[in-house]
C-alpha positions as CSV (number, residue, x, y, z in Angstrom):
1,M,-32.3,-10.3,-12.6
2,H,-30.0,-13.3,-12.4
3,A,-26.4,-13.7,-11.5
4,V,-23.7,-16.0,-12.7
5,V,-21.4,-16.8,-9.8
6,A,-18.1,-18.4,-10.9
7,I,-15.1,-19.4,-8.7
8,F,-11.8,-20.4,-10.3
9,E,-8.6,-21.8,-8.8
10,M,-5.7,-19.6,-9.9
11,D,-2.3,-20.9,-11.0
12,K,-0.9,-17.6,-12.2
13,P,-2.6,-14.8,-10.3
14,E,-0.4,-12.0,-11.5
15,G,0.4,-13.3,-15.0
16,A,-1.6,-14.9,-17.8
17,S,-4.8,-15.3,-15.8
18,L,-5.2,-11.5,-15.3
19,A,-4.3,-10.8,-19.0
20,Y,-6.9,-13.4,-20.0
21,L,-9.5,-11.3,-18.1
22,D,-8.9,-8.2,-20.3
23,G,-10.6,-9.9,-23.3
24,I,-13.3,-11.5,-21.2
25,V,-14.4,-8.3,-19.5
26,S,-15.0,-6.5,-22.8
27,R,-16.7,-9.6,-24.4
28,V,-19.0,-10.2,-21.5
29,S,-19.9,-6.5,-21.2
30,A,-21.1,-6.5,-24.8
31,E,-23.4,-9.6,-24.3
32,E,-27.2,-9.2,-24.7
33,G,-28.8,-8.9,-21.2
34,F,-25.6,-7.9,-19.4
35,V,-26.2,-5.5,-16.5
36,S,-23.0,-5.5,-14.4
37,G,-20.0,-7.6,-13.5
38,Y,-17.3,-7.9,-10.9
39,W,-14.1,-9.9,-11.5
40,T,-12.1,-10.3,-8.3
41,H,-9.3,-12.4,-6.9
42,D,-7.5,-13.0,-3.6
43,G,-4.3,-14.3,-5.1
44,E,-5.5,-18.0,-4.9
45,K,-9.0,-17.9,-6.3
46,A,-10.8,-15.7,-8.8
47,Y,-14.5,-14.8,-8.0
48,N,-16.8,-13.6,-10.7
49,L,-20.2,-12.1,-10.1
50,L,-22.0,-11.3,-13.4
51,I,-25.5,-9.8,-13.4
52,F,-27.9,-10.3,-16.3
53,D,-31.5,-9.1,-16.9
54,T,-32.9,-12.6,-17.6
55,I,-32.2,-16.1,-16.6
56,E,-31.7,-17.1,-20.2
57,A,-28.8,-14.6,-20.6
58,A,-27.3,-15.8,-17.3
59,E,-27.5,-19.4,-18.4
60,R,-25.9,-18.6,-21.7
61,R,-22.9,-17.0,-19.9
62,A,-22.7,-19.9,-17.4
63,A,-22.7,-22.4,-20.3
64,D,-20.0,-20.5,-22.1
65,I,-17.8,-20.5,-18.9
66,R,-18.2,-24.3,-18.6
67,Q,-17.5,-24.9,-22.3
68,N,-14.3,-22.8,-22.3
69,A,-12.5,-24.7,-19.5
70,A,-9.6,-25.5,-21.8
71,N,-8.9,-21.9,-22.6
72,Q,-9.3,-21.0,-18.9
73,R,-6.8,-23.7,-17.9
74,A,-4.3,-22.4,-20.4
75,A,-4.6,-19.0,-18.7
76,G,-4.0,-20.5,-15.2
77,L,-7.7,-20.6,-14.2
78,Q,-9.4,-23.9,-13.1
79,P,-13.2,-23.6,-12.9
80,A,-14.3,-24.8,-9.5
81,V,-17.9,-23.5,-9.2
82,V,-20.2,-22.1,-11.9
83,T,-23.9,-21.5,-11.0
84,V,-26.8,-19.3,-11.9
85,A,-28.8,-17.7,-9.0
86,E,-31.7,-15.3,-8.8
87,V,-30.9,-11.8,-7.6
88,V,-33.2,-11.2,-4.7
89,A,-31.8,-7.9,-3.4
90,H,-29.4,-5.2,-4.5
91,A,-27.9,-2.1,-2.9
92,A,-25.6,0.5,-4.4
93,R,-24.7,4.1,-3.6
94,P,-25.7,6.7,-6.2
């Protein structure tokens, strides 16, 4: 498995940026290879951790994030970090 780790600066933490995520969550969840995803924020930055079953699927998602910077900025999100990393361990409660 591979993860897309993306960090965004947030201009509008309680406004348009969160509304923007509504469409993104459903779209990303339907992508081929999607396993799980977490969209979080601390009021200043948004942190996304998206897990895919192949590196190719993760790289497609990372490329899409990079290519959609104009839409993200319009929603109050400024991409700061977008990277793909191999998942080497995972833990979850049943």
